[in-house]
C-alpha positions as CSV (number, residue, x, y, z in Angstrom):
1,M,-38.1,133.8,253.2
2,G,-41.2,133.6,255.4
3,K,-42.4,136.9,253.9
4,L,-42.0,135.7,250.3
5,I,-43.7,132.3,250.7
6,K,-46.9,131.5,252.4
7,E,-48.9,128.3,252.7
8,S,-52.2,128.2,250.9
9,K,-55.0,127.3,253.4
10,D,-57.1,125.4,250.8
11,K,-54.5,123.3,249.1
12,G,-51.6,123.2,251.4
13,R,-49.3,124.4,248.7
14,L,-46.4,126.9,249.1
15,H,-46.7,130.1,247.0
16,I,-44.6,133.2,246.4
17,D,-46.6,136.1,247.7
18,T,-47.5,137.9,244.4
19,P,-50.5,139.7,243.1
20,M,-51.0,136.8,240.6
21,L,-51.2,134.3,243.5
22,G,-53.8,131.7,242.7
23,E,-54.5,133.0,239.2
24,S,-54.6,130.4,236.4
25,L,-53.4,132.8,233.7
26,V,-56.3,131.5,231.6
27,S,-59.1,133.8,232.8
28,K,-60.0,136.3,230.2
29,E,-61.1,138.8,232.8
30,F,-57.8,138.5,234.7
31,L,-55.7,138.7,231.5
32,K,-57.4,142.0,230.7
33,T,-55.9,143.5,233.9
34,T,-52.4,142.8,232.7
35,E,-52.7,145.2,229.8
36,S,-50.1,148.0,230.0
37,G,-50.9,151.6,229.2
38,E,-47.6,151.8,227.3
39,Y,-45.4,148.9,226.4
40,F,-41.6,149.1,226.6
41,R,-39.9,149.2,223.2
42,M,-36.4,147.7,223.3
43,H,-35.3,149.0,219.8
44,P,-37.7,151.9,218.9
45,D,-35.3,153.2,216.1
46,I,-34.8,149.8,214.3
47,N,-36.6,149.3,211.0
48,V,-37.2,145.6,210.1
49,L,-36.9,144.9,206.4
50,K,-38.1,141.4,205.3
51,I,-36.5,140.5,202.0
52,G,-38.6,138.0,200.0
53,G,-37.0,134.6,199.2
54,Q,-38.9,133.7,196.1
55,S,-39.7,137.3,195.1
56,I,-36.1,138.7,195.5
57,M,-33.4,136.2,196.6
58,D,-34.3,133.5,194.1
59,R,-33.9,136.0,191.2
60,G,-30.2,136.2,191.6
61,S,-27.8,139.1,191.0
62,K,-30.1,141.2,188.7
63,A,-32.6,141.5,191.5
64,I,-30.3,141.4,194.6
65,F,-27.5,143.8,193.6
66,P,-29.7,146.9,193.1
67,I,-31.4,146.3,196.4
68,V,-28.0,145.7,198.1
69,D,-26.8,149.0,196.7
70,E,-29.8,150.8,198.1
71,L,-29.4,149.2,201.5
72,I,-25.8,150.4,201.6
73,R,-27.0,153.9,201.0
74,V,-29.9,154.0,203.4
75,K,-28.1,152.3,206.3
76,E,-26.2,155.6,206.8
77,D,-29.5,157.3,207.7
78,Y,-31.6,154.5,209.2
79,K,-31.0,151.7,211.7
80,L,-31.9,148.4,209.9
81,L,-32.4,144.8,210.6
82,L,-32.6,142.6,207.5
83,M,-34.5,139.3,207.6
84,T,-34.5,136.8,204.8
85,G,-37.2,134.5,203.3
86,G,-36.8,131.0,202.1
87,G,-38.2,131.0,198.6
88,T,-38.3,128.3,196.0
89,R,-35.9,126.0,197.7
90,A,-38.0,126.0,200.9
91,R,-41.0,125.1,198.7
92,H,-39.1,122.2,197.2
93,V,-38.2,120.8,200.6
94,Y,-41.8,121.3,201.8
95,N,-43.0,119.4,198.8
96,I,-40.7,116.4,199.6
97,G,-41.7,116.5,203.3
98,V,-45.4,116.6,202.4
99,D,-45.0,113.6,200.1
100,L,-43.3,111.7,202.9
101,G,-46.1,112.6,205.3
102,M,-43.9,114.7,207.6
103,P,-45.7,116.6,210.3
104,T,-45.9,120.4,210.4
105,G,-43.2,120.8,213.0
106,V,-40.7,118.8,211.0
107,L,-41.5,120.9,207.9
108,S,-40.8,124.0,209.9
109,K,-37.3,122.8,210.8
110,L,-36.6,122.0,207.2
111,G,-37.7,125.4,205.9
112,D,-35.5,127.1,208.5
113,K,-32.4,125.8,206.8
114,V,-33.2,127.5,203.5
115,S,-33.9,130.9,205.0
116,S,-30.6,130.7,206.9
117,Q,-28.8,130.0,203.6
118,N,-30.2,133.2,202.2
119,A,-29.1,135.1,205.3
120,V,-25.6,133.8,204.9
121,M,-25.5,134.9,201.2
122,L,-26.8,138.4,202.0
123,S,-24.3,138.8,204.9
124,V,-21.5,137.9,202.5
125,L,-22.6,140.4,199.9
126,L,-22.8,143.1,202.6
127,A,-19.8,142.1,204.6
128,K,-17.5,144.9,203.6
129,H,-20.2,147.4,204.3
130,G,-20.8,146.1,207.8
131,G,-23.2,143.2,207.1
132,V,-23.1,140.7,210.0
133,R,-25.2,137.6,210.4
134,I,-26.8,137.3,213.8
135,T,-28.7,134.6,215.6
136,H,-32.1,134.7,217.2
137,G,-30.9,133.6,220.6
138,D,-27.8,135.7,221.4
139,H,-27.8,139.1,219.7
140,L,-31.3,140.6,219.5
141,E,-30.7,142.8,222.6
142,Q,-27.7,144.3,220.8
143,L,-29.3,145.4,217.6
144,T,-29.1,149.2,218.4
145,M,-25.5,148.8,219.4
146,F,-24.7,147.0,216.1
147,C,-26.3,149.8,214.1
148,R,-24.6,152.6,216.1
149,Q,-21.2,150.9,215.3
150,G,-22.0,150.9,211.6
151,Y,-23.0,147.3,211.3
152,L,-26.0,146.0,209.3
153,P,-27.5,143.0,211.2
154,I,-29.0,140.2,209.1
155,T,-30.9,137.1,210.3
156,T,-33.2,134.4,209.1
157,G,-36.9,135.2,209.0
158,I,-38.2,131.8,210.2
159,P,-39.4,132.0,213.8
160,P,-37.8,129.4,216.1
161,Y,-41.0,127.3,216.6
162,G,-39.4,124.1,215.1
163,F,-41.1,121.0,216.5
164,F,-43.4,123.4,218.5
165,E,-45.0,124.9,215.3
166,H,-48.7,125.3,215.5
167,P,-50.9,122.8,213.6
168,A,-51.9,124.3,210.2
169,Q,-55.6,125.1,209.7
170,F,-55.4,123.7,206.2
171,G,-52.9,121.1,205.1
172,S,-49.5,120.7,206.8
173,I,-47.3,123.6,205.6
174,P,-46.1,125.6,208.6
175,P,-48.4,128.6,209.0
176,H,-45.6,130.7,210.7
177,R,-42.9,131.2,208.1
178,T,-40.6,134.1,207.3
179,D,-43.2,136.8,207.0
180,S,-44.6,135.9,210.4
181,G,-41.1,135.7,211.9
182,A,-40.4,139.3,210.7
183,F,-43.6,140.5,212.2
184,L,-43.1,138.7,215.6
185,L,-39.6,140.1,215.9
186,A,-40.6,143.6,214.9
187,E,-43.4,143.6,217.4
188,N,-41.5,142.3,220.3
189,I,-38.5,144.6,219.9
190,G,-40.8,147.6,219.5
191,A,-39.5,148.4,216.0
192,R,-40.0,151.7,214.3
193,S,-41.4,150.1,211.2
194,L,-41.9,146.8,209.4
195,I,-41.5,146.8,205.6
196,Y,-41.8,143.7,203.3
197,L,-39.7,143.8,200.2
198,K,-41.6,141.9,197.5
199,D,-41.9,141.8,193.7
200,E,-45.5,143.3,193.5
201,T,-46.8,146.8,194.1
202,G,-48.7,145.5,197.1
203,L,-51.9,143.6,197.9
204,F,-54.4,142.7,195.1
205,S,-57.7,140.9,195.3
206,K,-55.9,138.0,193.6
207,D,-52.3,137.1,192.9
208,P,-51.4,139.0,189.7
209,K,-49.1,136.2,188.6
210,K,-52.0,133.8,188.6
211,A,-54.7,136.1,187.2
212,K,-55.8,135.9,183.6
213,K,-54.6,138.7,181.3
214,K,-58.0,140.4,181.0
215,E,-59.0,139.8,184.5
216,K,-59.6,143.0,186.5
217,L,-57.9,143.0,189.9
218,E,-58.6,145.3,192.8
219,F,-55.6,147.0,194.4
220,Y,-55.7,147.8,198.1
221,D,-53.3,150.6,198.7
222,K,-54.4,151.0,202.3
223,I,-56.7,148.7,204.3
224,S,-57.4,147.9,207.9
225,V,-56.7,144.4,209.2
226,D,-60.3,144.0,210.3
227,D,-61.5,144.8,206.7
228,L,-58.9,142.4,205.3
229,I,-60.0,139.6,207.6
230,E,-63.6,140.2,206.6
231,L,-62.7,140.0,202.9
232,D,-61.3,136.5,203.5
233,L,-59.3,136.5,200.2
234,D,-58.1,133.2,199.0
235,D,-54.6,134.4,198.6
236,L,-52.5,137.1,200.3
237,I,-49.2,138.8,199.7
238,I,-48.2,138.1,203.3
239,E,-48.8,135.1,205.5
240,R,-52.3,134.9,206.9
241,P,-51.4,134.6,210.6
242,I,-50.0,138.1,210.5
243,L,-53.6,139.5,210.3
244,N,-54.5,138.3,213.8
245,M,-51.0,139.2,215.0
246,L,-51.4,142.8,213.9
247,K,-55.0,142.9,215.3
248,N,-53.5,142.0,218.7
249,A,-50.2,143.9,218.4
250,K,-49.1,146.1,221.3
251,C,-46.4,148.1,219.5
252,L,-46.8,147.9,215.7
253,K,-49.7,149.9,214.3
254,D,-49.1,149.0,210.7
255,L,-46.9,147.4,208.1
256,Q,-46.1,148.2,204.5
257,V,-45.5,145.9,201.4
258,I,-43.5,147.5,198.6
259,D,-42.2,146.5,195.2
260,A,-38.4,146.6,195.8
261,L,-37.6,144.4,192.8
262,R,-38.6,147.0,190.2
263,H,-38.2,150.0,192.4
264,P,-35.3,149.7,195.0
265,E,-35.6,153.4,195.6
266,K,-38.9,152.8,197.3
267,I,-37.0,151.3,200.3
268,R,-35.8,154.8,201.3
269,E,-39.2,156.3,200.6
270,A,-40.9,153.7,202.9
271,L,-38.3,154.3,205.6
272,E,-39.1,158.1,205.3
273,G,-42.7,157.2,206.1
274,K,-44.1,157.6,202.6
275,H,-47.0,155.5,201.3
276,V,-45.4,153.7,198.3
277,G,-47.1,150.3,198.4
278,T,-49.9,148.6,200.5
279,I,-50.3,149.7,204.1
280,I,-52.1,147.3,206.3
281,H,-53.1,149.0,209.6
282,K,-54.8,148.3,212.9
């Protein structure tokens, strides 16, 4: 024990003898020394697919069944983790919470419930094909095992911030919702790819659903995260915090947004590495 702990001469405190002894873990110069040349990737063969709540799940059987059929086919060739969004019902509960003056952390916990409901429905639809709902806390280390056994793991997209959610820059809606949760999980498990299944071709200069009929929109088929941050668009097809996350990512180099609603076949093409939507890259 005497070799592990020594007394600090200046403060009289006992410390474990470690290279980080005395460091505050705040110094920028010190933190730079902790960079790794190569980061360990826990599940390098897993592909994270985020299924939009409002864009896919809320549209019911006509939208979901073709995507389910495609997922059943591609799971034979690729290891997948499905993550679900919240959609319109989450927006409804956010609206009530905002009206009541609820803080951001409370709104985060409310939105979590809706995303979980969508995960349950998707796992039921895929149950006979190996669909299994997993939790954030107990099963993430076992993803590769699930896939090798023929299972298709499914979980909620909401990251488990809850009451610890960051204050929103504008308003009170939680900034880290299901798109952010999918990114954070894909990054931290060292996933092979991250694909967002939406109802649009990809990223436009303005939301096509809100644009006027004759209004010309610019489509970004491939764009760097730095350029996208500089554009400072009013609206995005993915949650804004993802831009800084991708900028600082250690494992993920890019992500792709595809139109799975009209073209479910693009799921396989994206998994094959083809450019079939908008690619946002480092």
